[in-house]
Backbone bond lengths (Angstrom), bond angles and torsions (degrees), N, CA, C in turn:
res aa  C-N    CA-C-N  psi(-1)  N-CA   C-N-CA  omega(-1)  CA-C   N-CA-C  phi
1 M - - - 1.444 - - 1.534 111.54 -
2 I 1.357 116.56 -44.96 1.437 119.98 178.11 1.540 110.30 -59.01
3 G 1.296 119.38 -39.95 1.427 123.42 177.04 1.506 112.10 -57.06
4 K 1.368 115.60 -44.37 1.475 119.83 -179.45 1.511 110.00 -66.33
5 I 1.341 117.80 -43.40 1.431 119.79 178.30 1.555 112.16 -63.05
6 M 1.358 115.30 -40.56 1.414 119.14 178.87 1.529 111.87 -64.87
7 D 1.370 116.55 -36.40 1.496 120.20 178.60 1.543 108.60 -63.70
8 L 1.336 116.48 -37.48 1.453 116.87 177.27 1.520 113.15 -71.05
9 L 1.264 117.56 -38.33 1.481 121.74 -177.44 1.525 111.95 -78.25
10 A 1.305 117.89 -36.70 1.463 122.58 -174.71 1.484 110.44 -138.68
11 P 1.361 118.21 69.99 1.504 118.67 179.59 1.522 110.61 -60.62
12 G 1.308 114.36 145.27 1.452 119.01 -179.86 1.493 116.04 91.31
13 L 1.306 117.23 -14.48 1.482 119.71 177.98 1.494 108.76 -86.14
14 R 1.313 116.47 131.41 1.433 121.49 178.89 1.480 113.44 -131.16
15 G 1.315 118.94 158.85 1.445 123.55 171.48 1.514 116.38 51.20
16 R 1.350 115.88 -123.67 1.447 122.49 -176.80 1.494 112.92 -58.95
17 D 1.363 119.87 -38.35 1.445 122.97 -180.00 1.535 110.61 -60.91
18 R 1.309 115.09 -40.55 1.476 119.55 178.08 1.480 111.76 -63.83
19 L 1.359 117.31 -42.67 1.439 121.87 177.24 1.514 112.30 -59.27
20 Q 1.339 116.73 -44.41 1.462 121.31 179.55 1.488 110.23 -60.34
21 L 1.402 116.69 -43.52 1.456 119.64 -179.80 1.555 110.83 -62.24
22 M 1.330 114.97 -41.78 1.447 119.06 -179.91 1.508 109.55 -64.02
23 D 1.344 119.64 -43.43 1.456 123.92 179.60 1.543 110.49 -60.97
24 K 1.327 116.96 -44.50 1.465 119.29 179.15 1.537 110.12 -62.12
25 K 1.331 116.12 -42.35 1.463 118.73 -179.17 1.536 110.76 -66.33
26 A 1.320 117.15 -40.98 1.479 123.38 -179.13 1.482 111.53 -63.27
27 T 1.345 116.58 -34.26 1.514 120.31 -174.48 1.512 112.33 -109.01
28 R 1.307 115.42 16.82 1.475 118.79 -175.64 1.524 109.04 -61.56
29 R 1.290 115.62 160.93 1.467 124.47 -178.89 1.527 110.97 -48.90
30 G 1.305 115.83 134.85 1.476 120.39 168.94 1.506 117.18 100.21
31 N 1.276 119.77 -7.66 1.420 120.24 -179.89 1.477 112.80 -89.85
32 Y 1.338 117.01 102.89 1.458 122.26 -179.79 1.535 108.92 -78.85
33 E 1.357 113.93 139.91 1.449 118.99 177.85 1.501 112.45 -147.63
34 S 1.334 117.45 125.40 1.455 120.88 172.23 1.522 109.54 -124.22
35 G 1.309 118.96 0.30 1.445 123.90 -178.46 1.506 108.87 166.63
36 S 1.340 117.53 -162.53 1.438 119.26 -177.83 1.548 112.94 -137.96
37 D 1.350 116.19 19.64 1.466 118.91 -178.59 1.549 111.31 -74.19
38 Y 1.345 116.17 -34.07 1.479 120.43 -177.99 1.554 106.55 -137.21
39 V 1.320 114.94 139.13 1.425 119.98 -178.59 1.540 108.25 -130.21
40 L 1.358 115.93 131.11 1.433 122.46 171.30 1.544 109.56 -114.74
41 E 1.245 117.36 134.44 1.492 120.54 178.11 1.506 109.61 -125.52
42 Y 1.321 114.22 141.83 1.469 119.94 174.14 1.529 104.79 -146.36
43 G 1.298 116.96 118.44 1.485 118.17 -176.08 1.490 110.47 56.96
44 E 1.342 116.44 -128.07 1.458 121.15 179.15 1.515 113.25 -88.92
45 L 1.350 117.36 -4.97 1.460 119.92 -179.00 1.504 109.35 -83.81
46 R 1.295 115.28 140.44 1.475 123.13 178.51 1.495 108.92 -135.61
47 F 1.323 116.93 115.10 1.468 121.64 -178.60 1.493 108.12 -112.20
48 A 1.295 117.41 124.08 1.469 122.68 -179.61 1.546 110.81 -116.83
49 F 1.294 116.32 132.76 1.473 121.61 -172.79 1.513 111.15 -123.13
50 N 1.343 113.88 147.38 1.500 116.94 169.44 1.556 104.28 -81.22
51 E 1.308 115.25 169.20 1.457 122.40 -172.99 1.521 111.58 -61.75
52 E 1.353 117.10 -43.76 1.484 118.96 -178.10 1.554 111.53 -68.34
53 D 1.326 116.62 -44.37 1.452 121.38 -179.92 1.522 109.07 -58.83
54 F 1.377 117.22 -50.98 1.471 118.95 -179.31 1.511 111.26 -59.56
55 A 1.354 118.39 -46.27 1.462 120.08 -178.48 1.534 110.82 -58.64
56 Q 1.328 117.60 -43.83 1.472 120.71 -179.24 1.479 110.58 -62.53
57 R 1.359 117.11 -41.82 1.477 122.50 -179.84 1.536 111.93 -65.13
58 V 1.351 115.20 -42.65 1.484 120.65 -179.99 1.530 107.86 -64.49
59 E 1.312 118.71 -45.96 1.470 120.12 179.69 1.569 111.33 -62.46
60 Q 1.353 116.70 -44.47 1.439 121.69 177.05 1.529 113.43 -58.98
61 A 1.339 114.44 -37.79 1.467 119.12 -179.89 1.540 109.21 -66.70
62 A 1.331 115.51 -43.20 1.515 118.57 -179.32 1.522 109.90 -67.31
63 V 1.306 118.39 -32.90 1.498 122.60 177.32 1.528 106.97 -68.19
64 K 1.312 119.78 -47.34 1.444 124.55 -178.80 1.521 110.73 -60.55
65 L 1.354 118.50 -30.59 1.412 122.57 -179.38 1.568 111.23 -88.27
66 N 1.315 115.39 8.01 1.448 123.98 177.92 1.545 111.55 60.38
67 F 1.339 117.62 30.39 1.478 120.34 -179.95 1.534 112.14 -96.16
68 V 1.311 116.27 -28.33 1.463 117.64 179.50 1.545 107.24 -140.44
69 D 1.314 117.28 162.50 1.458 122.43 170.00 1.465 110.22 -90.24
70 Q 1.363 118.02 155.24 1.440 122.71 176.96 1.520 110.81 -60.27
71 G 1.309 115.55 147.62 1.497 118.85 174.44 1.507 114.84 92.87
72 L 1.316 116.68 45.76 1.458 122.62 179.34 1.549 109.36 -68.97
73 S 1.330 116.18 149.12 1.456 122.03 172.08 1.560 108.13 -67.43
74 A 1.323 115.89 166.87 1.467 121.17 175.95 1.532 111.51 -59.58
75 E 1.326 116.28 -41.20 1.473 120.00 -179.02 1.557 109.78 -67.89
76 E 1.325 115.80 -43.20 1.480 119.94 178.12 1.523 111.36 -60.19
77 L 1.328 114.19 -46.14 1.456 118.93 178.11 1.502 113.27 -62.91
78 D 1.312 120.02 -38.59 1.444 124.07 174.91 1.525 109.29 -59.13
79 D 1.308 119.88 -44.72 1.442 121.59 179.33 1.555 110.45 -64.66
80 L 1.290 116.56 -40.23 1.472 120.39 179.91 1.526 110.99 -67.87
81 L 1.284 117.78 -34.00 1.458 123.57 176.92 1.518 108.77 -68.81
82 D 1.364 117.35 -43.57 1.466 119.43 176.41 1.540 110.65 -57.08
83 L 1.334 114.51 -44.19 1.505 118.51 -179.93 1.520 109.40 -61.59
84 A 1.319 119.41 -46.17 1.463 123.11 -176.53 1.557 108.69 -62.77
85 V 1.313 118.55 -44.24 1.428 123.29 -172.30 1.524 111.63 -78.16
86 S 1.330 115.64 -52.28 1.479 118.56 -173.85 1.513 116.82 -99.25
87 G 1.334 114.15 -10.19 1.456 120.28 176.56 1.562 113.77 82.75
88 E 1.333 113.55 8.70 1.412 119.30 177.82 1.565 110.41 -164.30
89 I 1.336 118.08 170.64 1.418 119.89 177.29 1.548 104.86 -124.88
90 A 1.290 116.41 103.49 1.489 121.87 -176.98 1.542 110.76 -69.24
91 E 1.335 115.46 -46.58 1.471 118.93 -176.00 1.569 106.84 -132.98
92 P 1.341 118.03 92.93 1.452 120.37 -179.41 1.536 113.09 -57.46
93 S 1.319 115.01 142.43 1.474 118.58 177.65 1.530 108.84 -112.55
94 S 1.327 118.79 3.84 1.451 120.65 -176.80 1.520 107.36 -150.89
95 R 1.347 112.53 171.16 1.472 119.73 174.57 1.506 111.89 -62.23
96 L 1.331 117.69 -33.27 1.482 121.74 175.99 1.503 111.20 -58.61
97 G 1.350 115.69 -49.82 1.496 118.00 177.01 1.475 114.46 -60.15
98 E 1.318 116.80 -36.92 1.473 120.57 174.93 1.533 110.95 -64.56
99 H 1.334 116.81 -43.32 1.430 123.58 178.82 1.586 111.17 -59.11
100 I 1.300 114.55 -42.77 1.446 119.79 178.70 1.456 111.93 -62.85
101 N 1.383 117.25 -46.26 1.437 121.58 179.10 1.505 113.03 -65.60
102 E 1.358 117.52 -36.93 1.473 120.89 -179.29 1.525 110.15 -68.84
103 N 1.381 117.81 -27.93 1.472 121.11 -175.88 1.562 111.89 -109.87
104 W 1.318 113.36 19.72 1.487 118.85 -173.44 1.510 115.53 -52.93
105 E 1.336 118.31 -40.85 1.452 120.54 179.95 1.521 112.41 -60.27
106 E 1.320 117.48 -37.88 1.420 119.43 178.05 1.525 115.94 -79.17
107 L 1.314 114.83 -21.77 1.507 120.41 -179.58 1.466 111.83 -88.62
108 V 1.329 119.91 -29.81 1.458 121.65 -174.16 1.517 111.97 -74.37
109 G 1.310 119.91 -53.14 1.465 123.15 -179.83 1.476 114.26 43.56
110 P 1.375 116.94 -170.18 1.440 119.76 176.68 1.584 109.24 -63.25
111 A 1.301 117.91 158.75 1.450 120.17 -173.03 1.542 113.37 -53.39
112 N 1.329 119.09 -41.34 1.454 118.40 -176.83 1.513 111.58 -85.66
113 R 1.294 117.53 6.37 1.481 121.21 177.99 1.516 112.23 -120.46
114 S 1.271 118.71 0.06 1.437 120.26 -175.63 1.503 112.62 -77.85
115 L 1.324 118.44 154.52 1.387 123.22 178.32 1.527 111.64 -59.03
116 V 1.356 115.56 -42.78 1.444 122.76 179.21 1.576 109.45 -58.58
117 H 1.315 116.11 -48.07 1.465 118.52 179.50 1.523 112.08 -57.53
118 W 1.353 115.39 -45.09 1.455 117.87 -176.65 1.534 113.03 -72.16
119 I 1.298 118.60 -32.24 1.463 119.69 174.98 1.522 108.51 -63.57
120 R 1.319 115.94 -50.90 1.472 119.15 178.67 1.521 112.69 -59.02
121 R 1.306 116.00 -41.87 1.461 120.59 -179.11 1.521 112.06 -63.40
122 L 1.321 117.66 -42.41 1.438 120.88 179.21 1.543 112.36 -70.92
123 V 1.351 118.64 -35.26 1.430 119.78 174.81 1.550 108.73 -63.63
124 F 1.291 115.67 -45.99 1.468 118.68 -179.75 1.507 112.67 -65.02
125 R 1.314 118.82 -40.85 1.448 124.62 179.24 1.514 110.02 -63.93
126 G 1.310 116.80 -43.91 1.475 119.93 177.93 1.496 112.87 -61.01
127 A 1.347 117.48 -42.84 1.462 120.34 178.07 1.512 111.50 -66.22
128 W 1.342 114.70 -40.94 1.478 119.12 179.00 1.535 110.21 -60.84
129 L 1.335 117.20 -45.03 1.426 119.93 179.11 1.539 112.94 -65.84
130 D 1.325 116.00 -39.54 1.479 119.82 175.69 1.545 111.73 -60.02
131 Q 1.321 113.69 -41.80 1.454 117.83 179.24 1.555 110.51 -66.31
132 R 1.306 118.71 -38.87 1.490 121.94 177.95 1.553 108.68 -62.76
133 V 1.317 118.25 -39.32 1.475 120.33 177.11 1.510 109.93 -66.25
134 K 1.317 116.80 -45.39 1.449 121.18 -179.97 1.544 111.83 -58.29
135 E 1.397 115.37 -35.20 1.478 117.81 -178.09 1.528 111.08 -89.22
136 G 1.315 117.94 3.66 1.465 120.44 176.14 1.540 114.73 83.21
137 E 1.309 116.66 6.49 1.478 119.24 -179.31 1.530 112.71 -82.36
138 L 1.328 117.62 -19.51 1.430 123.56 179.24 1.535 108.17 -136.33
139 D 1.320 117.66 152.66 1.415 126.35 171.39 1.509 109.38 -119.45
140 V 1.303 116.00 151.39 1.489 120.08 174.28 1.529 105.78 -90.26
141 A 1.338 115.47 136.08 1.476 120.54 179.72 1.530 108.67 -134.29
142 F 1.342 114.12 151.32 1.453 120.05 177.75 1.544 107.98 -99.76
143 D 1.332 113.93 130.81 1.485 121.18 178.80 1.537 106.23 -97.83
144 E 1.298 115.20 104.96 1.506 119.88 -178.27 1.537 111.04 -61.75
145 R 1.322 115.80 -35.11 1.464 121.01 -177.99 1.555 111.46 -59.64
146 T 1.334 114.67 -49.33 1.508 118.21 -178.21 1.505 113.27 -97.92
147 Q 1.326 116.39 -6.39 1.479 121.78 -177.38 1.508 111.42 57.18
148 T 1.346 115.40 43.30 1.435 121.33 177.49 1.576 109.56 -133.85
149 F 1.315 115.76 164.65 1.435 121.27 175.16 1.482 109.12 -94.26
150 G 1.338 117.08 152.76 1.460 123.38 176.32 1.521 110.06 -152.51
151 Y 1.314 116.50 -168.14 1.442 121.40 -176.03 1.517 110.00 -123.76
152 V 1.342 113.77 142.65 1.489 119.40 174.65 1.523 105.54 -133.29
153 Q 1.381 111.68 156.50 1.462 119.92 174.69 1.527 107.70 -89.38
154 P 1.328 116.17 120.01 1.526 118.66 -173.38 1.533 113.16 -59.19
155 D 1.327 118.12 -29.98 1.478 120.12 -176.76 1.551 112.02 -89.59
156 R 1.305 116.55 5.69 1.499 120.09 179.69 1.530 108.58 -123.15
157 S 1.281 116.56 -166.61 1.494 120.77 -178.90 1.543 109.73 -66.38
158 D 1.303 115.11 172.58 1.453 122.06 179.38 1.517 111.83 -82.04
159 E 1.322 118.73 11.58 1.444 122.43 179.28 1.546 112.19 -69.35
160 L 1.306 115.90 127.66 1.443 119.73 -179.07 1.532 111.34 -62.67
161 I 1.335 117.38 142.72 1.465 120.80 175.21 1.508 105.86 -76.83
162 E 1.329 114.19 135.78 1.454 119.35 -179.31 1.574 109.12 -90.42
163 L 1.298 115.57 119.69 1.477 121.09 178.96 1.546 108.12 -89.34
164 S 1.314 116.83 150.57 1.429 120.47 178.16 1.495 109.83 -59.65
165 K 1.321 117.24 141.23 1.453 124.81 -179.40 1.512 108.93 -72.93
166 E 1.351 115.12 137.82 1.422 119.28 177.55 1.534 108.83 -103.08
167 P 1.345 115.37 151.25 1.475 118.54 -179.74 1.515 111.22 -71.43
168 S 1.331 116.59 170.47 1.446 123.17 176.72 1.480 110.88 -116.32
169 W 1.338 115.32 136.91 1.453 120.11 175.42 1.579 108.55 -109.31
170 R 1.271 117.23 27.43 1.413 121.59 -179.05 1.548 112.69 -57.25
171 R 1.341 115.19 -35.78 1.476 120.75 -177.85 1.529 111.80 -59.63
172 I 1.342 117.97 -34.70 1.430 118.47 179.76 1.531 111.30 -122.27
173 A 1.319 114.86 31.57 1.488 121.24 -176.97 1.549 111.15 -64.33
174 Y 1.303 113.63 156.20 1.465 120.79 174.74 1.521 108.07 -88.68
175 R 1.272 115.17 126.66 1.484 120.00 176.77 1.526 107.41 -130.11
176 R 1.291 116.48 132.86 1.466 120.98 179.81 1.510 112.93 -66.78
């Protein structure tokens, strides 16, 4: 199947030339990879995560959204991962999973306002930013005024890049 697709995309390329084209496409700028347990795709970007990296990013996203506190138990994290991956929790294994299901109507909202959407969006955004740093397009900088870290473009001024504001789920947050 890949050969047929390659023939359509690059007619006349054979053997080693085809492999080089596939390698260039597979390693093109922007594709973050720490493993292959979880994959997020958006347009031409493909971010692949190992299990630990993805779990940490999902938990950090939920913390940033003011939905949970740092330091979830293994069962709570499993439920949060189920939510991020499948968009729901069919069989909760923790009180967090039960809390999510009990408050589902408030958490689901329109697609671009749901908790699931924002968890996925923050995981993706974090990996995208990490990849930009790795490729030298962004630097991490400390803002003394706010006592937070941010991103700057090394070839421009030291002004922090403003990231889109995320909503807060503090009102219906899970607290142990």
